[in-house]
C-alpha positions, 0 to 999 in steps of 0.5 A, a space after each residue: 286708118 291709125 288712131 295717130 292718123 284719126 287723131 292728127 286729122 279730126 285735131 287739124 279742123 278749125 275750132 276742134 279740141 280733143 277731152 276724155 270726159 267719160 273716162 280715161 279711154 274714150 277719146 272725143 273730138 268737140 268743135 266749140 263744145 259740141 261732140 263730132 267724134 269719139 273713139 276709145 284709146 284702148 279699143 281703137 279698132 272696135 270702131 270710131 263713132 261719127 255723126 252722120 245724117 239719118 237717111 245717110 247712116 242707114 245707107 252707109 250700113 247697108 253698103 259696108 259691113 264696116 259701118 254699124 249703128 252708133 255705139 252707145 249713141 242715138 243709133 239714127 244720127 251716129 255710125 260707128 265705124 271699124 277704122 282698120 276694117 279695110 275702108 280706104 282714108 279717103 272714105 273715113 276723112 269723108 265721113 269724119 268731114 260730114 261729121 264736123 259739117 254736121 255739128 258746125 251747121 247747128 252752131 249759133 252764128 256767133 260760133 261759127 264765126 268765130 271758126 271763121 
């Protein structure tokens, strides 16, 4: 998945904003102010980070060589995925969806209602 496709897919979700809160290179996608995906603009091929259920995160790392523990993230809850290393786009989209939903589930009831 190319960076433009990754960005477009993330931005198409309800309530999503994009920011550069850490530096001029790290693109972060948030829903209601909570981060669910990030990547480097200059080194996109080195990985996108997505939130994940801890048990699933471990399983994905064991199954796919393109999935690593979250770089500079809580390794139990985040995976870093090599987006240009041969994984099908549909699989990456599924993982982006999961990351987004995990964050949405933790939002307050009022915040979730604003997304509807």
